[in-house]
A tleap script that builds the chain and sets N, CA, C and O, in Angstrom:
source leaprc.protein.ff14SB
mol = sequence {
  NMET GLY VAL GLU LEU TYR VAL LYS ALA ALA
  PRO GLY LEU ARG VAL PRO ARG GLU ASP ALA
  PRO ARG ARG TYR ILE THR ASP ASP GLN PRO
  VAL SER VAL PRO ALA THR ALA TYR TYR LEU
  ARG ARG LEU HIE SER GLY GLU LEU VAL SER
  ALA PRO GLN ARG VAL ALA HIE LEU ALA VAL
  VAL THR PRO ASP ALA GLU GLU CALA
}
set mol.1.N position { 5.945 -7.343 -31.912 }
set mol.1.CA position { 5.247 -6.732 -33.022 }
set mol.1.C position { 3.897 -7.416 -33.192 }
set mol.1.O position { 3.802 -8.636 -33.062 }
set mol.2.N position { 2.859 -6.649 -33.479 }
set mol.2.CA position { 1.518 -7.189 -33.588 }
set mol.2.C position { 1.213 -7.751 -34.965 }
set mol.2.O position { 2.070 -7.786 -35.848 }
set mol.3.N position { -0.008 -8.183 -35.123 }
set mol.3.CA position { -0.465 -8.748 -36.389 }
set mol.3.C position { -0.635 -7.629 -37.415 }
set mol.3.O position { -1.162 -6.561 -37.103 }
set mol.4.N position { -0.188 -7.886 -38.628 }
set mol.4.CA position { -0.301 -6.912 -39.712 }
set mol.4.C position { -1.313 -7.402 -40.747 }
set mol.4.O position { -1.439 -8.603 -40.984 }
set mol.5.N position { -2.020 -6.477 -41.349 }
set mol.5.CA position { -2.944 -6.760 -42.446 }
set mol.5.C position { -2.379 -6.134 -43.712 }
set mol.5.O position { -1.745 -5.081 -43.650 }
set mol.6.N position { -2.595 -6.761 -44.847 }
set mol.6.CA position { -2.184 -6.207 -46.126 }
set mol.6.C position { -3.470 -5.856 -46.862 }
set mol.6.O position { -4.219 -6.748 -47.261 }
set mol.7.N position { -3.733 -4.565 -47.045 }
set mol.7.CA position { -5.022 -4.108 -47.565 }
set mol.7.C position { -4.850 -3.029 -48.628 }
set mol.7.O position { -3.779 -2.444 -48.790 }
set mol.8.N position { -5.932 -2.792 -49.338 }
set mol.8.CA position { -6.036 -1.624 -50.209 }
set mol.8.C position { -7.485 -1.173 -50.158 }
set mol.8.O position { -8.354 -1.920 -49.708 }
set mol.9.N position { -7.751 0.040 -50.613 }
set mol.9.CA position { -9.114 0.569 -50.586 }
set mol.9.C position { -9.968 -0.147 -51.627 }
set mol.9.O position { -9.459 -0.633 -52.636 }
set mol.10.N position { -11.261 -0.205 -51.371 }
set mol.10.CA position { -12.189 -0.744 -52.361 }
set mol.10.C position { -12.129 0.158 -53.596 }
set mol.10.O position { -11.804 1.339 -53.480 }
set mol.11.N position { -12.440 -0.387 -54.777 }
set mol.11.CA position { -12.352 0.413 -56.009 }
set mol.11.C position { -13.101 1.742 -55.901 }
set mol.11.O position { -14.271 1.785 -55.521 }
set mol.12.N position { -12.398 2.823 -56.243 }
set mol.12.CA position { -12.990 4.155 -56.242 }
set mol.12.C position { -12.976 4.880 -54.913 }
set mol.12.O position { -13.413 6.028 -54.838 }
set mol.13.N position { -12.481 4.236 -53.854 }
set mol.13.CA position { -12.477 4.869 -52.530 }
set mol.13.C position { -11.073 5.260 -52.094 }
set mol.13.O position { -10.074 4.722 -52.573 }
set mol.14.N position { -11.029 6.214 -51.169 }
set mol.14.CA position { -9.803 6.583 -50.454 }
set mol.14.C position { -10.138 6.501 -48.977 }
set mol.14.O position { -11.104 7.118 -48.526 }
set mol.15.N position { -9.360 5.753 -48.222 }
set mol.15.CA position { -9.624 5.547 -46.797 }
set mol.15.C position { -8.523 6.228 -45.983 }
set mol.15.O position { -7.343 5.955 -46.200 }
set mol.16.N position { -8.892 7.115 -45.046 }
set mol.16.CA position { -7.876 7.782 -44.222 }
set mol.16.C position { -7.090 6.773 -43.383 }
set mol.16.O position { -7.656 5.816 -42.856 }
set mol.17.N position { -5.791 6.996 -43.268 }
set mol.17.CA position { -4.963 6.158 -42.396 }
set mol.17.C position { -5.284 6.501 -40.946 }
set mol.17.O position { -5.586 7.651 -40.624 }
set mol.18.N position { -5.218 5.514 -40.089 }
set mol.18.CA position { -5.507 5.741 -38.672 }
set mol.18.C position { -4.466 6.662 -38.040 }
set mol.18.O position { -4.817 7.523 -37.233 }
set mol.19.N position { -3.209 6.496 -38.390 }
set mol.19.CA position { -2.128 7.268 -37.773 }
set mol.19.C position { -1.907 8.632 -38.410 }
set mol.19.O position { -1.238 9.483 -37.824 }
set mol.20.N position { -2.457 8.855 -39.603 }
set mol.20.CA position { -2.282 10.132 -40.312 }
set mol.20.C position { -3.520 10.365 -41.172 }
set mol.20.O position { -3.505 10.046 -42.361 }
set mol.21.N position { -4.594 10.917 -40.597 }
set mol.21.CA position { -5.880 11.009 -41.292 }
set mol.21.C position { -5.883 11.825 -42.581 }
set mol.21.O position { -6.837 11.745 -43.356 }
set mol.22.N position { -4.841 12.601 -42.821 }
set mol.22.CA position { -4.781 13.353 -44.085 }
set mol.22.C position { -4.019 12.598 -45.165 }
set mol.22.O position { -3.874 13.089 -46.284 }
set mol.23.N position { -3.531 11.402 -44.833 }
set mol.23.CA position { -2.924 10.501 -45.815 }
set mol.23.C position { -3.929 9.380 -46.052 }
set mol.23.O position { -4.624 8.957 -45.129 }
set mol.24.N position { -4.003 8.902 -47.287 }
set mol.24.CA position { -5.056 7.958 -47.642 }
set mol.24.C position { -4.509 6.641 -48.169 }
set mol.24.O position { -3.450 6.591 -48.795 }
set mol.25.N position { -5.254 5.582 -47.903 }
set mol.25.CA position { -5.031 4.287 -48.529 }
set mol.25.C position { -5.899 4.304 -49.780 }
set mol.25.O position { -7.096 4.579 -49.704 }
set mol.26.N position { -5.305 4.015 -50.919 }
set mol.26.CA position { -6.036 4.063 -52.184 }
set mol.26.C position { -6.220 2.662 -52.746 }
set mol.26.O position { -5.760 1.675 -52.172 }
set mol.27.N position { -6.905 2.598 -53.885 }
set mol.27.CA position { -7.161 1.295 -54.493 }
set mol.27.C position { -6.057 0.848 -55.451 }
set mol.27.O position { -6.152 -0.231 -56.036 }
set mol.28.N position { -5.014 1.660 -55.617 }
set mol.28.CA position { -3.966 1.271 -56.559 }
set mol.28.C position { -2.733 0.660 -55.904 }
set mol.28.O position { -1.976 -0.038 -56.579 }
set mol.29.N position { -2.504 0.897 -54.609 }
set mol.29.CA position { -1.286 0.418 -53.949 }
set mol.29.C position { -1.629 -0.270 -52.632 }
set mol.29.O position { -2.047 0.408 -51.693 }
set mol.30.N position { -1.469 -1.596 -52.522 }
set mol.30.CA position { -1.690 -2.269 -51.240 }
set mol.30.C position { -0.678 -1.801 -50.199 }
set mol.30.O position { 0.472 -1.509 -50.526 }
set mol.31.N position { -1.114 -1.734 -48.947 }
set mol.31.CA position { -0.243 -1.309 -47.850 }
set mol.31.C position { -0.384 -2.264 -46.669 }
set mol.31.O position { -1.387 -2.965 -46.538 }
set mol.32.N position { 0.620 -2.279 -45.823 }
set mol.32.CA position { 0.599 -3.071 -44.602 }
set mol.32.C position { 0.180 -2.158 -43.453 }
set mol.32.O position { 0.758 -1.089 -43.260 }
set mol.33.N position { -0.826 -2.583 -42.692 }
set mol.33.CA position { -1.327 -1.801 -41.561 }
set mol.33.C position { -1.493 -2.722 -40.352 }
set mol.33.O position { -1.644 -3.932 -40.518 }
set mol.34.N position { -1.467 -2.165 -39.140 }
set mol.34.CA position { -1.694 -3.007 -37.959 }
set mol.34.C position { -3.157 -3.454 -37.886 }
set mol.34.O position { -4.052 -2.753 -38.359 }
set mol.35.N position { -3.385 -4.613 -37.296 }
set mol.35.CA position { -4.746 -5.159 -37.182 }
set mol.35.C position { -5.459 -4.526 -35.993 }
set mol.35.O position { -5.734 -5.196 -34.997 }
set mol.36.N position { -5.755 -3.233 -36.101 }
set mol.36.CA position { -6.459 -2.516 -35.033 }
set mol.36.C position { -7.959 -2.537 -35.306 }
set mol.36.O position { -8.398 -2.918 -36.392 }
set mol.37.N position { -8.739 -2.126 -34.312 }
set mol.37.CA position { -10.191 -2.068 -34.474 }
set mol.37.C position { -10.573 -1.154 -35.641 }
set mol.37.O position { -11.526 -1.436 -36.366 }
set mol.38.N position { -9.831 -0.065 -35.818 }
set mol.38.CA position { -10.118 0.882 -36.905 }
set mol.38.C position { -10.062 0.188 -38.261 }
set mol.38.O position { -11.008 0.287 -39.043 }
set mol.39.N position { -8.963 -0.515 -38.553 }
set mol.39.CA position { -8.811 -1.160 -39.858 }
set mol.39.C position { -9.722 -2.375 -39.996 }
set mol.39.O position { -10.231 -2.638 -41.086 }
set mol.40.N position { -9.938 -3.118 -38.918 }
set mol.40.CA position { -10.856 -4.258 -38.985 }
set mol.40.C position { -12.283 -3.794 -39.269 }
set mol.40.O position { -13.018 -4.448 -40.009 }
set mol.41.N position { -12.672 -2.660 -38.679 }
set mol.41.CA position { -13.999 -2.090 -38.938 }
set mol.41.C position { -14.122 -1.681 -40.401 }
set mol.41.O position { -15.154 -1.917 -41.028 }
set mol.42.N position { -13.072 -1.069 -40.947 }
set mol.42.CA position { -13.076 -0.655 -42.360 }
set mol.42.C position { -13.127 -1.869 -43.288 }
set mol.42.O position { -13.772 -1.821 -44.335 }
set mol.43.N position { -12.450 -2.956 -42.910 }
set mol.43.CA position { -12.529 -4.194 -43.700 }
set mol.43.C position { -13.947 -4.753 -43.681 }
set mol.43.O position { -14.486 -5.137 -44.720 }
set mol.44.N position { -14.548 -4.797 -42.492 }
set mol.44.CA position { -15.899 -5.347 -42.348 }
set mol.44.C position { -16.935 -4.523 -43.120 }
set mol.44.O position { -17.892 -5.079 -43.659 }
set mol.45.N position { -16.748 -3.206 -43.175 }
set mol.45.CA position { -17.703 -2.342 -43.879 }
set mol.45.C position { -17.521 -2.388 -45.393 }
set mol.45.O position { -18.391 -1.940 -46.139 }
set mol.46.N position { -16.382 -2.934 -45.849 }
set mol.46.CA position { -16.140 -3.020 -47.289 }
set mol.46.C position { -15.335 -1.863 -47.855 }
set mol.46.O position { -15.056 -1.829 -49.053 }
set mol.47.N position { -14.958 -0.909 -47.001 }
set mol.47.CA position { -14.151 0.219 -47.480 }
set mol.47.C position { -12.727 -0.219 -47.806 }
set mol.47.O position { -12.103 0.316 -48.723 }
set mol.48.N position { -12.213 -1.196 -47.054 }
set mol.48.CA position { -10.913 -1.794 -47.339 }
set mol.48.C position { -11.128 -3.235 -47.769 }
set mol.48.O position { -12.083 -3.883 -47.341 }
set mol.49.N position { -10.247 -3.729 -48.609 }
set mol.49.CA position { -10.283 -5.133 -49.028 }
set mol.49.C position { -8.906 -5.741 -48.778 }
set mol.49.O position { -7.887 -5.056 -48.865 }
set mol.50.N position { -8.891 -7.025 -48.469 }
set mol.50.CA position { -7.620 -7.721 -48.269 }
set mol.50.C position { -6.896 -7.818 -49.598 }
set mol.50.O position { -7.505 -8.056 -50.641 }
set mol.51.N position { -5.600 -7.632 -49.542 }
set mol.51.CA position { -4.774 -7.724 -50.742 }
set mol.51.C position { -3.739 -8.815 -50.523 }
set mol.51.O position { -3.260 -9.002 -49.404 }
set mol.52.N position { -3.395 -9.532 -51.575 }
set mol.52.CA position { -2.354 -10.558 -51.410 }
set mol.52.C position { -1.013 -9.900 -51.116 }
set mol.52.O position { -0.677 -8.865 -51.692 }
set mol.53.N position { -0.258 -10.506 -50.225 }
set mol.53.CA position { 1.062 -9.964 -49.907 }
set mol.53.C position { 2.002 -10.216 -51.064 }
set mol.53.O position { 1.972 -11.267 -51.705 }
set mol.54.N position { 2.833 -9.229 -51.314 }
set mol.54.CA position { 3.854 -9.402 -52.342 }
set mol.54.C position { 4.966 -10.250 -51.759 }
set mol.54.O position { 5.443 -10.004 -50.651 }
set mol.55.N position { 5.366 -11.240 -52.516 }
set mol.55.CA position { 6.436 -12.122 -52.076 }
set mol.55.C position { 7.642 -11.874 -52.960 }
set mol.55.O position { 7.547 -11.912 -54.187 }
set mol.56.N position { 8.752 -11.626 -52.340 }
set mol.56.CA position { 9.975 -11.421 -53.117 }
set mol.56.C position { 10.403 -12.757 -53.707 }
set mol.56.O position { 10.476 -13.765 -53.004 }
set mol.57.N position { 10.678 -12.751 -54.974 }
set mol.57.CA position { 11.142 -13.964 -55.641 }
set mol.57.C position { 12.659 -14.012 -55.536 }
set mol.57.O position { 13.357 -13.119 -56.015 }
set mol.58.N position { 13.149 -15.047 -54.914 }
set mol.58.CA position { 14.583 -15.197 -54.745 }
set mol.58.C position { 15.095 -16.248 -55.715 }
set mol.58.O position { 14.475 -17.297 -55.893 }
set mol.59.N position { 16.201 -15.969 -56.325 }
set mol.59.CA position { 16.812 -16.937 -57.228 }
set mol.59.C position { 17.525 -17.997 -56.396 }
set mol.59.O position { 18.213 -17.683 -55.425 }
set mol.60.N position { 17.353 -19.240 -56.783 }
set mol.60.CA position { 18.025 -20.335 -56.100 }
set mol.60.C position { 19.265 -20.673 -56.905 }
set mol.60.O position { 19.186 -21.010 -58.086 }
set mol.61.N position { 20.401 -20.578 -56.254 }
set mol.61.CA position { 21.665 -20.864 -56.927 }
set mol.61.C position { 22.175 -22.195 -56.420 }
set mol.61.O position { 22.346 -22.392 -55.217 }
set mol.62.N position { 22.418 -23.113 -57.353 }
set mol.62.CA position { 22.958 -24.414 -56.974 }
set mol.62.C position { 24.331 -24.570 -57.605 }
set mol.62.O position { 24.544 -24.151 -58.743 }
set mol.63.N position { 25.249 -25.160 -56.886 }
set mol.63.CA position { 26.584 -25.355 -57.463 }
set mol.63.C position { 26.524 -26.388 -58.582 }
set mol.63.O position { 25.745 -27.339 -58.528 }
set mol.64.N position { 27.354 -26.186 -59.591 }
set mol.64.CA position { 27.418 -27.156 -60.688 }
set mol.64.C position { 27.980 -28.471 -60.163 }
set mol.64.O position { 28.916 -28.487 -59.364 }
set mol.65.N position { 27.399 -29.559 -60.618 }
set mol.65.CA position { 27.886 -30.877 -60.200 }
set mol.65.C position { 29.214 -31.159 -60.898 }
set mol.65.O position { 29.350 -30.983 -62.108 }
set mol.66.N position { 30.169 -31.592 -60.118 }
set mol.66.CA position { 31.470 -31.919 -60.703 }
set mol.66.C position { 31.390 -33.296 -61.332 }
set mol.66.O position { 30.795 -34.217 -60.772 }
set mol.67.N position { 31.990 -33.424 -62.488 }
set mol.67.CA position { 32.014 -34.729 -63.151 }
set mol.67.C position { 33.203 -35.515 -62.636 }
set mol.67.O position { 34.298 -34.966 -62.509 }
set mol.68.N position { 33.009 -36.782 -62.341 }
set mol.68.CA position { 34.094 -37.611 -61.807 }
set mol.68.C position { 34.802 -38.386 -62.871 }
set mol.68.O position { 35.738 -39.128 -62.574 }
savepdb mol mol.pdb
quit
């Protein structure tokens, strides 16, 4: 699997997806896309901006300590 970018459109823009040009990347929902020349060019031009990746928060469960 190749390198992935997490991006969204610059405010007020809609950017066509490389694999489906009638579907758009918008400024309200970040998406994961492959790091192809198409998306890198859009990032460099300012049409796309890098978005922070969402990290799932996992609960850490620790066993209760037994009293001796």
